[in-house]
Biotite code that builds the C-alpha atoms (Angstrom):
import biotite.structure as struc

atoms = struc.array([
    struc.Atom([-0.049, 0.008, -0.001], chain_id="A", res_id=1, res_name="MET", atom_name="CA", element="C"),
    struc.Atom([1.442, 3.337, -0.983], chain_id="A", res_id=2, res_name="LYS", atom_name="CA", element="C"),
    struc.Atom([2.265, 5.887, 1.593], chain_id="A", res_id=3, res_name="LYS", atom_name="CA", element="C"),
    struc.Atom([-0.149, 8.764, 1.746], chain_id="A", res_id=4, res_name="GLU", atom_name="CA", element="C"),
    struc.Atom([1.397, 12.261, 1.441], chain_id="A", res_id=5, res_name="TYR", atom_name="CA", element="C"),
    struc.Atom([-1.664, 14.383, 2.620], chain_id="A", res_id=6, res_name="ASN", atom_name="CA", element="C"),
    struc.Atom([0.310, 17.659, 3.174], chain_id="A", res_id=7, res_name="LEU", atom_name="CA", element="C"),
    struc.Atom([2.055, 17.365, -0.033], chain_id="A", res_id=8, res_name="VAL", atom_name="CA", element="C"),
    struc.Atom([-1.272, 16.695, -2.091], chain_id="A", res_id=9, res_name="ASN", atom_name="CA", element="C"),
    struc.Atom([-2.701, 19.787, -0.322], chain_id="A", res_id=10, res_name="PHE", atom_name="CA", element="C"),
    struc.Atom([0.163, 21.889, -1.316], chain_id="A", res_id=11, res_name="LEU", atom_name="CA", element="C"),
    struc.Atom([-0.136, 20.618, -4.767], chain_id="A", res_id=12, res_name="LYS", atom_name="CA", element="C"),
    struc.Atom([-3.738, 21.741, -4.733], chain_id="A", res_id=13, res_name="PHE", atom_name="CA", element="C"),
    struc.Atom([-2.791, 25.140, -3.500], chain_id="A", res_id=14, res_name="ILE", atom_name="CA", element="C"),
    struc.Atom([-0.212, 25.511, -6.029], chain_id="A", res_id=15, res_name="CYS", atom_name="CA", element="C"),
    struc.Atom([-2.468, 24.506, -8.912], chain_id="A", res_id=16, res_name="ALA", atom_name="CA", element="C"),
    struc.Atom([-4.889, 27.115, -7.663], chain_id="A", res_id=17, res_name="VAL", atom_name="CA", element="C"),
    struc.Atom([-2.027, 29.671, -7.744], chain_id="A", res_id=18, res_name="LEU", atom_name="CA", element="C"),
    struc.Atom([-1.115, 28.633, -11.308], chain_id="A", res_id=19, res_name="VAL", atom_name="CA", element="C"),
    struc.Atom([-4.825, 29.218, -12.483], chain_id="A", res_id=20, res_name="VAL", atom_name="CA", element="C"),
    struc.Atom([-4.808, 32.641, -10.577], chain_id="A", res_id=21, res_name="LEU", atom_name="CA", element="C"),
    struc.Atom([-1.618, 33.730, -12.447], chain_id="A", res_id=22, res_name="ILE", atom_name="CA", element="C"),
    struc.Atom([-3.361, 33.145, -15.809], chain_id="A", res_id=23, res_name="HIS", atom_name="CA", element="C"),
    struc.Atom([-6.837, 34.442, -15.064], chain_id="A", res_id=24, res_name="THR", atom_name="CA", element="C"),
    struc.Atom([-6.769, 37.282, -12.492], chain_id="A", res_id=25, res_name="VAL", atom_name="CA", element="C"),
    struc.Atom([-7.293, 40.904, -13.618], chain_id="A", res_id=26, res_name="ASN", atom_name="CA", element="C"),
    struc.Atom([-3.780, 42.321, -13.598], chain_id="A", res_id=27, res_name="ARG", atom_name="CA", element="C"),
    struc.Atom([-5.035, 45.926, -13.548], chain_id="A", res_id=28, res_name="GLU", atom_name="CA", element="C"),
    struc.Atom([-6.376, 45.582, -10.003], chain_id="A", res_id=29, res_name="THR", atom_name="CA", element="C"),
    struc.Atom([-4.480, 45.837, -6.811], chain_id="A", res_id=30, res_name="LYS", atom_name="CA", element="C"),
    struc.Atom([-5.751, 42.325, -5.648], chain_id="A", res_id=31, res_name="LEU", atom_name="CA", element="C"),
    struc.Atom([-4.836, 40.723, -9.043], chain_id="A", res_id=32, res_name="GLY", atom_name="CA", element="C"),
    struc.Atom([-1.552, 42.378, -8.967], chain_id="A", res_id=33, res_name="TYR", atom_name="CA", element="C"),
    struc.Atom([-0.730, 40.980, -5.528], chain_id="A", res_id=34, res_name="LEU", atom_name="CA", element="C"),
    struc.Atom([-1.807, 37.500, -6.668], chain_id="A", res_id=35, res_name="CYS", atom_name="CA", element="C"),
    struc.Atom([0.492, 37.581, -9.602], chain_id="A", res_id=36, res_name="LEU", atom_name="CA", element="C"),
    struc.Atom([3.472, 38.537, -7.338], chain_id="A", res_id=37, res_name="ILE", atom_name="CA", element="C"),
    struc.Atom([2.762, 35.954, -4.611], chain_id="A", res_id=38, res_name="THR", atom_name="CA", element="C"),
    struc.Atom([1.579, 33.081, -6.944], chain_id="A", res_id=39, res_name="ALA", atom_name="CA", element="C"),
    struc.Atom([5.013, 32.927, -8.511], chain_id="A", res_id=40, res_name="ARG", atom_name="CA", element="C"),
    struc.Atom([6.100, 30.345, -5.911], chain_id="A", res_id=41, res_name="VAL", atom_name="CA", element="C"),
    struc.Atom([3.733, 27.754, -7.360], chain_id="A", res_id=42, res_name="ALA", atom_name="CA", element="C"),
    struc.Atom([5.794, 26.394, -10.163], chain_id="A", res_id=43, res_name="VAL", atom_name="CA", element="C"),
    struc.Atom([9.148, 26.215, -8.244], chain_id="A", res_id=44, res_name="PRO", atom_name="CA", element="C"),
    struc.Atom([7.193, 24.293, -5.546], chain_id="A", res_id=45, res_name="ILE", atom_name="CA", element="C"),
    struc.Atom([6.043, 21.816, -8.173], chain_id="A", res_id=46, res_name="PHE", atom_name="CA", element="C"),
    struc.Atom([9.581, 21.103, -9.288], chain_id="A", res_id=47, res_name="PHE", atom_name="CA", element="C"),
    struc.Atom([10.624, 20.694, -5.631], chain_id="A", res_id=48, res_name="MET", atom_name="CA", element="C"),
    struc.Atom([7.969, 18.124, -5.166], chain_id="A", res_id=49, res_name="ILE", atom_name="CA", element="C"),
    struc.Atom([9.177, 16.280, -8.344], chain_id="A", res_id=50, res_name="THR", atom_name="CA", element="C"),
    struc.Atom([12.738, 16.075, -6.936], chain_id="A", res_id=51, res_name="GLY", atom_name="CA", element="C"),
    struc.Atom([11.559, 14.947, -3.572], chain_id="A", res_id=52, res_name="TYR", atom_name="CA", element="C"),
    struc.Atom([9.800, 11.955, -4.991], chain_id="A", res_id=53, res_name="PHE", atom_name="CA", element="C"),
    struc.Atom([12.521, 11.308, -7.683], chain_id="A", res_id=54, res_name="MET", atom_name="CA", element="C"),
    struc.Atom([15.489, 11.341, -5.017], chain_id="A", res_id=55, res_name="ALA", atom_name="CA", element="C"),
    struc.Atom([15.421, 7.861, -4.099], chain_id="A", res_id=56, res_name="GLU", atom_name="CA", element="C"),
    struc.Atom([15.440, 6.527, -7.616], chain_id="A", res_id=57, res_name="LYS", atom_name="CA", element="C"),
    struc.Atom([18.345, 8.981, -8.532], chain_id="A", res_id=58, res_name="ILE", atom_name="CA", element="C"),
    struc.Atom([20.590, 7.903, -5.710], chain_id="A", res_id=59, res_name="TYR", atom_name="CA", element="C"),
    struc.Atom([19.825, 4.216, -6.179], chain_id="A", res_id=60, res_name="LYS", atom_name="CA", element="C"),
    struc.Atom([20.995, 4.817, -9.847], chain_id="A", res_id=61, res_name="LYS", atom_name="CA", element="C"),
    struc.Atom([17.787, 3.319, -10.869], chain_id="A", res_id=62, res_name="ASP", atom_name="CA", element="C"),
    struc.Atom([17.944, 4.528, -14.461], chain_id="A", res_id=63, res_name="TYR", atom_name="CA", element="C"),
    struc.Atom([15.040, 2.363, -15.540], chain_id="A", res_id=64, res_name="GLU", atom_name="CA", element="C"),
    struc.Atom([12.618, 3.986, -13.222], chain_id="A", res_id=65, res_name="LYS", atom_name="CA", element="C"),
    struc.Atom([13.817, 7.482, -13.844], chain_id="A", res_id=66, res_name="VAL", atom_name="CA", element="C"),
    struc.Atom([13.790, 6.935, -17.566], chain_id="A", res_id=67, res_name="ASN", atom_name="CA", element="C"),
    struc.Atom([10.175, 5.511, -17.242], chain_id="A", res_id=68, res_name="LYS", atom_name="CA", element="C"),
    struc.Atom([9.126, 8.528, -15.447], chain_id="A", res_id=69, res_name="TYR", atom_name="CA", element="C"),
    struc.Atom([10.580, 11.033, -17.994], chain_id="A", res_id=70, res_name="ILE", atom_name="CA", element="C"),
    struc.Atom([9.159, 9.006, -20.869], chain_id="A", res_id=71, res_name="LYS", atom_name="CA", element="C"),
    struc.Atom([5.736, 9.059, -19.500], chain_id="A", res_id=72, res_name="LYS", atom_name="CA", element="C"),
    struc.Atom([5.828, 13.018, -19.164], chain_id="A", res_id=73, res_name="ILE", atom_name="CA", element="C"),
    struc.Atom([7.286, 13.151, -22.776], chain_id="A", res_id=74, res_name="PHE", atom_name="CA", element="C"),
    struc.Atom([4.552, 11.288, -24.143], chain_id="A", res_id=75, res_name="TYR", atom_name="CA", element="C"),
    struc.Atom([1.979, 13.387, -22.527], chain_id="A", res_id=76, res_name="ILE", atom_name="CA", element="C"),
    struc.Atom([4.042, 16.501, -23.977], chain_id="A", res_id=77, res_name="TYR", atom_name="CA", element="C"),
    struc.Atom([3.984, 14.888, -27.479], chain_id="A", res_id=78, res_name="VAL", atom_name="CA", element="C"),
    struc.Atom([0.330, 14.126, -27.414], chain_id="A", res_id=79, res_name="PHE", atom_name="CA", element="C"),
    struc.Atom([-0.806, 17.605, -26.241], chain_id="A", res_id=80, res_name="TRP", atom_name="CA", element="C"),
    struc.Atom([1.707, 19.146, -28.644], chain_id="A", res_id=81, res_name="SER", atom_name="CA", element="C"),
    struc.Atom([0.114, 17.279, -31.682], chain_id="A", res_id=82, res_name="VAL", atom_name="CA", element="C"),
    struc.Atom([-3.475, 18.347, -30.428], chain_id="A", res_id=83, res_name="ILE", atom_name="CA", element="C"),
    struc.Atom([-2.436, 21.950, -30.410], chain_id="A", res_id=84, res_name="TYR", atom_name="CA", element="C"),
    struc.Atom([-0.742, 21.771, -33.728], chain_id="A", res_id=85, res_name="ILE", atom_name="CA", element="C"),
    struc.Atom([-3.811, 20.170, -35.405], chain_id="A", res_id=86, res_name="LEU", atom_name="CA", element="C"),
    struc.Atom([-6.492, 22.286, -33.737], chain_id="A", res_id=87, res_name="PHE", atom_name="CA", element="C"),
    struc.Atom([-4.554, 25.637, -33.637], chain_id="A", res_id=88, res_name="VAL", atom_name="CA", element="C"),
    struc.Atom([-2.554, 25.481, -36.814], chain_id="A", res_id=89, res_name="PRO", atom_name="CA", element="C"),
    struc.Atom([-2.797, 29.248, -37.200], chain_id="A", res_id=90, res_name="GLN", atom_name="CA", element="C"),
    struc.Atom([-0.411, 29.630, -34.378], chain_id="A", res_id=91, res_name="ARG", atom_name="CA", element="C"),
    struc.Atom([2.289, 27.789, -36.246], chain_id="A", res_id=92, res_name="TYR", atom_name="CA", element="C"),
    struc.Atom([1.658, 27.926, -39.848], chain_id="A", res_id=93, res_name="PHE", atom_name="CA", element="C"),
    struc.Atom([0.780, 30.940, -42.042], chain_id="A", res_id=94, res_name="SER", atom_name="CA", element="C"),
    struc.Atom([1.436, 32.246, -45.634], chain_id="A", res_id=95, res_name="GLN", atom_name="CA", element="C"),
    struc.Atom([5.146, 32.620, -45.968], chain_id="A", res_id=96, res_name="GLY", atom_name="CA", element="C"),
    struc.Atom([8.393, 30.524, -45.660], chain_id="A", res_id=97, res_name="ASN", atom_name="CA", element="C"),
    struc.Atom([7.208, 27.084, -44.833], chain_id="A", res_id=98, res_name="ILE", atom_name="CA", element="C"),
    struc.Atom([10.854, 25.982, -44.132], chain_id="A", res_id=99, res_name="LYS", atom_name="CA", element="C"),
    struc.Atom([11.399, 28.632, -41.546], chain_id="A", res_id=100, res_name="GLY", atom_name="CA", element="C"),
    struc.Atom([8.041, 27.959, -39.925], chain_id="A", res_id=101, res_name="GLN", atom_name="CA", element="C"),
    struc.Atom([8.792, 24.111, -39.585], chain_id="A", res_id=102, res_name="LEU", atom_name="CA", element="C"),
    struc.Atom([12.280, 25.113, -37.953], chain_id="A", res_id=103, res_name="PHE", atom_name="CA", element="C"),
    struc.Atom([10.469, 27.530, -35.606], chain_id="A", res_id=104, res_name="GLU", atom_name="CA", element="C"),
    struc.Atom([8.030, 24.763, -34.561], chain_id="A", res_id=105, res_name="LEU", atom_name="CA", element="C"),
    struc.Atom([10.871, 22.378, -33.934], chain_id="A", res_id=106, res_name="MET", atom_name="CA", element="C"),
    struc.Atom([12.710, 24.800, -31.917], chain_id="A", res_id=107, res_name="ARG", atom_name="CA", element="C"),
    struc.Atom([9.587, 25.413, -29.878], chain_id="A", res_id=108, res_name="GLN", atom_name="CA", element="C"),
    struc.Atom([9.034, 21.847, -29.506], chain_id="A", res_id=109, res_name="PHE", atom_name="CA", element="C"),
    struc.Atom([12.514, 21.137, -28.226], chain_id="A", res_id=110, res_name="LEU", atom_name="CA", element="C"),
    struc.Atom([13.236, 23.940, -26.008], chain_id="A", res_id=111, res_name="PHE", atom_name="CA", element="C"),
    struc.Atom([10.074, 25.778, -24.590], chain_id="A", res_id=112, res_name="PHE", atom_name="CA", element="C"),
    struc.Atom([6.910, 24.062, -25.610], chain_id="A", res_id=113, res_name="GLY", atom_name="CA", element="C"),
    struc.Atom([4.683, 24.274, -28.619], chain_id="A", res_id=114, res_name="THR", atom_name="CA", element="C"),
    struc.Atom([2.191, 25.976, -26.463], chain_id="A", res_id=115, res_name="TYR", atom_name="CA", element="C"),
    struc.Atom([2.609, 28.312, -23.504], chain_id="A", res_id=116, res_name="ASP", atom_name="CA", element="C"),
    struc.Atom([1.893, 26.035, -20.704], chain_id="A", res_id=117, res_name="HIS", atom_name="CA", element="C"),
    struc.Atom([3.523, 22.990, -22.193], chain_id="A", res_id=118, res_name="LEU", atom_name="CA", element="C"),
    struc.Atom([7.060, 24.368, -21.403], chain_id="A", res_id=119, res_name="TRP", atom_name="CA", element="C"),
    struc.Atom([6.709, 22.778, -17.923], chain_id="A", res_id=120, res_name="TYR", atom_name="CA", element="C"),
    struc.Atom([6.661, 19.241, -19.244], chain_id="A", res_id=121, res_name="LEU", atom_name="CA", element="C"),
    struc.Atom([9.564, 19.375, -21.749], chain_id="A", res_id=122, res_name="ILE", atom_name="CA", element="C"),
    struc.Atom([11.627, 21.279, -19.157], chain_id="A", res_id=123, res_name="THR", atom_name="CA", element="C"),
    struc.Atom([11.080, 18.683, -16.598], chain_id="A", res_id=124, res_name="CYS", atom_name="CA", element="C"),
    struc.Atom([12.175, 15.904, -18.892], chain_id="A", res_id=125, res_name="CYS", atom_name="CA", element="C"),
    struc.Atom([15.363, 17.657, -19.836], chain_id="A", res_id=126, res_name="VAL", atom_name="CA", element="C"),
    struc.Atom([16.148, 18.672, -16.342], chain_id="A", res_id=127, res_name="ALA", atom_name="CA", element="C"),
    struc.Atom([15.537, 15.318, -14.864], chain_id="A", res_id=128, res_name="MET", atom_name="CA", element="C"),
    struc.Atom([18.155, 13.762, -17.164], chain_id="A", res_id=129, res_name="TYR", atom_name="CA", element="C"),
    struc.Atom([20.666, 16.411, -16.486], chain_id="A", res_id=130, res_name="ILE", atom_name="CA", element="C"),
    struc.Atom([20.428, 16.155, -12.659], chain_id="A", res_id=131, res_name="ILE", atom_name="CA", element="C"),
    struc.Atom([20.432, 12.306, -12.916], chain_id="A", res_id=132, res_name="TYR", atom_name="CA", element="C"),
    struc.Atom([23.719, 12.320, -15.011], chain_id="A", res_id=133, res_name="PHE", atom_name="CA", element="C"),
    struc.Atom([25.423, 15.170, -12.811], chain_id="A", res_id=134, res_name="PHE", atom_name="CA", element="C"),
    struc.Atom([24.534, 13.560, -9.434], chain_id="A", res_id=135, res_name="ILE", atom_name="CA", element="C"),
    struc.Atom([25.832, 10.156, -10.369], chain_id="A", res_id=136, res_name="ASN", atom_name="CA", element="C"),
    struc.Atom([28.878, 11.596, -12.188], chain_id="A", res_id=137, res_name="LYS", atom_name="CA", element="C"),
    struc.Atom([30.016, 14.422, -9.966], chain_id="A", res_id=138, res_name="PHE", atom_name="CA", element="C"),
    struc.Atom([27.932, 14.125, -6.766], chain_id="A", res_id=139, res_name="GLY", atom_name="CA", element="C"),
    struc.Atom([25.395, 16.363, -5.118], chain_id="A", res_id=140, res_name="LEU", atom_name="CA", element="C"),
    struc.Atom([27.557, 19.097, -3.983], chain_id="A", res_id=141, res_name="ARG", atom_name="CA", element="C"),
    struc.Atom([29.175, 19.815, -7.424], chain_id="A", res_id=142, res_name="ILE", atom_name="CA", element="C"),
    struc.Atom([25.740, 19.446, -8.920], chain_id="A", res_id=143, res_name="THR", atom_name="CA", element="C"),
    struc.Atom([24.403, 22.019, -6.563], chain_id="A", res_id=144, res_name="MET", atom_name="CA", element="C"),
    struc.Atom([27.139, 24.402, -7.402], chain_id="A", res_id=145, res_name="VAL", atom_name="CA", element="C"),
    struc.Atom([26.753, 23.990, -11.061], chain_id="A", res_id=146, res_name="ILE", atom_name="CA", element="C"),
    struc.Atom([22.915, 24.398, -10.752], chain_id="A", res_id=147, res_name="SER", atom_name="CA", element="C"),
    struc.Atom([23.214, 27.524, -8.702], chain_id="A", res_id=148, res_name="LEU", atom_name="CA", element="C"),
    struc.Atom([25.512, 28.908, -11.356], chain_id="A", res_id=149, res_name="PHE", atom_name="CA", element="C"),
    struc.Atom([22.929, 28.329, -14.034], chain_id="A", res_id=150, res_name="PHE", atom_name="CA", element="C"),
    struc.Atom([20.203, 29.807, -11.819], chain_id="A", res_id=151, res_name="TYR", atom_name="CA", element="C"),
    struc.Atom([22.357, 32.883, -11.362], chain_id="A", res_id=152, res_name="GLY", atom_name="CA", element="C"),
    struc.Atom([22.631, 33.067, -15.207], chain_id="A", res_id=153, res_name="CYS", atom_name="CA", element="C"),
    struc.Atom([18.903, 32.857, -15.480], chain_id="A", res_id=154, res_name="SER", atom_name="CA", element="C"),
    struc.Atom([18.353, 35.745, -12.918], chain_id="A", res_id=155, res_name="LEU", atom_name="CA", element="C"),
    struc.Atom([20.758, 37.948, -14.926], chain_id="A", res_id=156, res_name="LEU", atom_name="CA", element="C"),
    struc.Atom([18.418, 37.242, -18.040], chain_id="A", res_id=157, res_name="GLY", atom_name="CA", element="C"),
    struc.Atom([15.202, 37.907, -16.141], chain_id="A", res_id=158, res_name="ASP", atom_name="CA", element="C"),
    struc.Atom([14.880, 39.589, -12.776], chain_id="A", res_id=159, res_name="SER", atom_name="CA", element="C"),
    struc.Atom([18.334, 41.196, -12.515], chain_id="A", res_id=160, res_name="TYR", atom_name="CA", element="C"),
    struc.Atom([18.684, 42.004, -16.239], chain_id="A", res_id=161, res_name="TYR", atom_name="CA", element="C"),
    struc.Atom([19.118, 45.767, -15.472], chain_id="A", res_id=162, res_name="GLY", atom_name="CA", element="C"),
    struc.Atom([22.225, 45.351, -13.482], chain_id="A", res_id=163, res_name="ILE", atom_name="CA", element="C"),
    struc.Atom([24.171, 44.005, -16.513], chain_id="A", res_id=164, res_name="LEU", atom_name="CA", element="C"),
    struc.Atom([26.499, 46.383, -18.259], chain_id="A", res_id=165, res_name="PRO", atom_name="CA", element="C"),
    struc.Atom([26.969, 46.087, -22.035], chain_id="A", res_id=166, res_name="VAL", atom_name="CA", element="C"),
    struc.Atom([29.445, 43.042, -22.045], chain_id="A", res_id=167, res_name="CYS", atom_name="CA", element="C"),
    struc.Atom([30.058, 39.641, -23.466], chain_id="A", res_id=168, res_name="LYS", atom_name="CA", element="C"),
    struc.Atom([27.888, 38.103, -20.655], chain_id="A", res_id=169, res_name="LEU", atom_name="CA", element="C"),
    struc.Atom([24.921, 40.228, -21.602], chain_id="A", res_id=170, res_name="LYS", atom_name="CA", element="C"),
    struc.Atom([25.359, 39.463, -25.329], chain_id="A", res_id=171, res_name="ASN", atom_name="CA", element="C"),
    struc.Atom([25.497, 35.716, -24.393], chain_id="A", res_id=172, res_name="PHE", atom_name="CA", element="C"),
    struc.Atom([22.313, 35.994, -22.328], chain_id="A", res_id=173, res_name="ILE", atom_name="CA", element="C"),
    struc.Atom([20.618, 37.806, -25.170], chain_id="A", res_id=174, res_name="ASP", atom_name="CA", element="C"),
    struc.Atom([21.641, 35.225, -27.521], chain_id="A", res_id=175, res_name="THR", atom_name="CA", element="C"),
    struc.Atom([20.437, 32.455, -25.324], chain_id="A", res_id=176, res_name="TYR", atom_name="CA", element="C"),
    struc.Atom([17.089, 34.067, -25.076], chain_id="A", res_id=177, res_name="ILE", atom_name="CA", element="C"),
    struc.Atom([16.883, 34.543, -28.787], chain_id="A", res_id=178, res_name="PHE", atom_name="CA", element="C"),
    struc.Atom([17.511, 30.964, -29.613], chain_id="A", res_id=179, res_name="TYR", atom_name="CA", element="C"),
    struc.Atom([15.966, 29.175, -26.627], chain_id="A", res_id=180, res_name="PHE", atom_name="CA", element="C"),
    struc.Atom([13.104, 31.404, -25.353], chain_id="A", res_id=181, res_name="GLY", atom_name="CA", element="C"),
    struc.Atom([12.879, 32.974, -22.060], chain_id="A", res_id=182, res_name="GLU", atom_name="CA", element="C"),
    struc.Atom([15.148, 31.914, -19.301], chain_id="A", res_id=183, res_name="VAL", atom_name="CA", element="C"),
    struc.Atom([12.328, 31.495, -16.907], chain_id="A", res_id=184, res_name="TRP", atom_name="CA", element="C"),
    struc.Atom([10.842, 28.532, -18.932], chain_id="A", res_id=185, res_name="ASN", atom_name="CA", element="C"),
    struc.Atom([14.160, 26.834, -19.634], chain_id="A", res_id=186, res_name="SER", atom_name="CA", element="C"),
    struc.Atom([15.854, 23.891, -17.753], chain_id="A", res_id=187, res_name="PHE", atom_name="CA", element="C"),
    struc.Atom([18.698, 25.985, -16.622], chain_id="A", res_id=188, res_name="ILE", atom_name="CA", element="C"),
    struc.Atom([16.272, 27.832, -14.262], chain_id="A", res_id=189, res_name="TRP", atom_name="CA", element="C"),
    struc.Atom([14.421, 24.741, -12.711], chain_id="A", res_id=190, res_name="VAL", atom_name="CA", element="C"),
    struc.Atom([17.567, 22.616, -11.915], chain_id="A", res_id=191, res_name="LEU", atom_name="CA", element="C"),
    struc.Atom([18.046, 24.179, -8.503], chain_id="A", res_id=192, res_name="ILE", atom_name="CA", element="C"),
    struc.Atom([14.475, 23.623, -7.354], chain_id="A", res_id=193, res_name="PHE", atom_name="CA", element="C"),
    struc.Atom([14.476, 19.878, -8.337], chain_id="A", res_id=194, res_name="ILE", atom_name="CA", element="C"),
    struc.Atom([17.719, 19.674, -6.369], chain_id="A", res_id=195, res_name="LEU", atom_name="CA", element="C"),
    struc.Atom([16.074, 21.253, -3.443], chain_id="A", res_id=196, res_name="PHE", atom_name="CA", element="C"),
    struc.Atom([13.529, 18.620, -3.473], chain_id="A", res_id=197, res_name="GLY", atom_name="CA", element="C"),
    struc.Atom([16.210, 16.102, -3.641], chain_id="A", res_id=198, res_name="ILE", atom_name="CA", element="C"),
    struc.Atom([18.027, 17.515, -0.644], chain_id="A", res_id=199, res_name="VAL", atom_name="CA", element="C"),
    struc.Atom([14.818, 17.706, 1.424], chain_id="A", res_id=200, res_name="ILE", atom_name="CA", element="C"),
    struc.Atom([14.313, 13.936, 0.823], chain_id="A", res_id=201, res_name="LYS", atom_name="CA", element="C"),
    struc.Atom([17.931, 12.775, 1.249], chain_id="A", res_id=202, res_name="LYS", atom_name="CA", element="C"),
    struc.Atom([18.393, 14.614, 4.677], chain_id="A", res_id=203, res_name="TYR", atom_name="CA", element="C"),
    struc.Atom([14.955, 14.444, 5.745], chain_id="A", res_id=204, res_name="ASN", atom_name="CA", element="C"),
    struc.Atom([14.756, 18.103, 6.238], chain_id="A", res_id=205, res_name="LEU", atom_name="CA", element="C"),
    struc.Atom([10.982, 18.296, 6.308], chain_id="A", res_id=206, res_name="ASN", atom_name="CA", element="C"),
    struc.Atom([11.175, 16.508, 9.660], chain_id="A", res_id=207, res_name="LYS", atom_name="CA", element="C"),
    struc.Atom([14.434, 18.001, 11.022], chain_id="A", res_id=208, res_name="LYS", atom_name="CA", element="C"),
    struc.Atom([13.731, 21.771, 10.386], chain_id="A", res_id=209, res_name="ILE", atom_name="CA", element="C"),
    struc.Atom([11.896, 23.196, 13.522], chain_id="A", res_id=210, res_name="THR", atom_name="CA", element="C"),
    struc.Atom([9.651, 26.139, 13.274], chain_id="A", res_id=211, res_name="HIS", atom_name="CA", element="C"),
    struc.Atom([9.244, 25.516, 9.474], chain_id="A", res_id=212, res_name="GLY", atom_name="CA", element="C"),
    struc.Atom([6.092, 27.732, 9.323], chain_id="A", res_id=213, res_name="LYS", atom_name="CA", element="C"),
    struc.Atom([7.871, 30.802, 10.668], chain_id="A", res_id=214, res_name="TYR", atom_name="CA", element="C"),
    struc.Atom([10.901, 30.097, 8.288], chain_id="A", res_id=215, res_name="VAL", atom_name="CA", element="C"),
    struc.Atom([8.498, 29.933, 5.399], chain_id="A", res_id=216, res_name="PHE", atom_name="CA", element="C"),
    struc.Atom([6.746, 33.048, 6.323], chain_id="A", res_id=217, res_name="LEU", atom_name="CA", element="C"),
    struc.Atom([10.122, 35.035, 6.563], chain_id="A", res_id=218, res_name="ILE", atom_name="CA", element="C"),
    struc.Atom([11.354, 33.809, 3.268], chain_id="A", res_id=219, res_name="VAL", atom_name="CA", element="C"),
    struc.Atom([8.037, 34.526, 1.534], chain_id="A", res_id=220, res_name="TYR", atom_name="CA", element="C"),
    struc.Atom([8.138, 38.133, 2.775], chain_id="A", res_id=221, res_name="CYS", atom_name="CA", element="C"),
    struc.Atom([11.604, 38.589, 1.607], chain_id="A", res_id=222, res_name="LEU", atom_name="CA", element="C"),
    struc.Atom([10.567, 37.107, -1.805], chain_id="A", res_id=223, res_name="PHE", atom_name="CA", element="C"),
    struc.Atom([7.679, 39.695, -2.091], chain_id="A", res_id=224, res_name="ILE", atom_name="CA", element="C"),
    struc.Atom([9.985, 42.560, -0.860], chain_id="A", res_id=225, res_name="LEU", atom_name="CA", element="C"),
    struc.Atom([12.691, 41.485, -3.468], chain_id="A", res_id=226, res_name="GLU", atom_name="CA", element="C"),
    struc.Atom([9.829, 42.014, -6.181], chain_id="A", res_id=227, res_name="HIS", atom_name="CA", element="C"),
    struc.Atom([9.102, 45.629, -5.070], chain_id="A", res_id=228, res_name="PHE", atom_name="CA", element="C"),
    struc.Atom([12.724, 46.659, -4.776], chain_id="A", res_id=229, res_name="ILE", atom_name="CA", element="C"),
    struc.Atom([13.423, 45.308, -8.201], chain_id="A", res_id=230, res_name="LEU", atom_name="CA", element="C"),
    struc.Atom([10.355, 47.252, -9.551], chain_id="A", res_id=231, res_name="LYS", atom_name="CA", element="C"),
    struc.Atom([11.397, 50.360, -7.873], chain_id="A", res_id=232, res_name="TYR", atom_name="CA", element="C"),
    struc.Atom([14.749, 50.084, -9.148], chain_id="A", res_id=233, res_name="LEU", atom_name="CA", element="C"),
    struc.Atom([13.578, 49.209, -12.725], chain_id="A", res_id=234, res_name="ASN", atom_name="CA", element="C"),
    struc.Atom([16.056, 46.265, -13.061], chain_id="A", res_id=235, res_name="ILE", atom_name="CA", element="C"),
    struc.Atom([13.792, 43.572, -14.344], chain_id="A", res_id=236, res_name="GLU", atom_name="CA", element="C"),
    struc.Atom([13.459, 43.045, -18.026], chain_id="A", res_id=237, res_name="ARG", atom_name="CA", element="C"),
    struc.Atom([10.537, 45.016, -19.754], chain_id="A", res_id=238, res_name="ILE", atom_name="CA", element="C"),
    struc.Atom([8.923, 41.722, -20.797], chain_id="A", res_id=239, res_name="ILE", atom_name="CA", element="C"),
    struc.Atom([8.590, 40.696, -17.050], chain_id="A", res_id=240, res_name="ILE", atom_name="CA", element="C"),
    struc.Atom([6.601, 43.842, -16.366], chain_id="A", res_id=241, res_name="HIS", atom_name="CA", element="C"),
    struc.Atom([4.347, 43.031, -19.168], chain_id="A", res_id=242, res_name="GLN", atom_name="CA", element="C"),
    struc.Atom([3.793, 39.676, -18.212], chain_id="A", res_id=243, res_name="PHE", atom_name="CA", element="C"),
    struc.Atom([2.989, 40.495, -14.488], chain_id="A", res_id=244, res_name="PHE", atom_name="CA", element="C"),
    struc.Atom([1.271, 43.768, -14.787], chain_id="A", res_id=245, res_name="TYR", atom_name="CA", element="C"),
])
């Protein structure tokens, strides 16, 4: 009999509601604006939950189960990609360069989803393969350092884009965004969150950390404070303002 994770299931429900709010609330109202800011934790939490439940399979080097999990998600991704291509063809094909449109469709399929919300599935597949390889090749600590570096790069291409002077790093990030889509829907951004889930499971942190509710509240307040500081300093990329406001 499988163990019940009632708290995790409740957390997934709350996060699902937050994801719906992100895409449905009126962004012009103060309440909608606040929802958009606070609800951004939903997707990272989903990735952490994924890492939590995959941790044991990764550390046991159970490639068959890891691969089975990834293939299951990938098949779902392919199925819905085909559905959208068939029923919303105008999104992908129009009069013009057919070869160019096919190339663009393939780029979307491989890197950031053929439809807006499908990025989560393809990103999860790629990220899980990367983490499985890195942990079993280099260990958890080095994988964590590498993931933190990638996450830092993703922040420079998103929330902290304005602090970058005109330099080779900025040009590199701009090139990455041009070819692979936004950094917030790419695998380099999610690696660290999946790893957080793995660390929680490996070291049983969900039971060891005392006063977890207060820790969460403090971190959450700092998360919201960061948003307003970045907004006040006008550091975020313009596309982020368009998305959230």
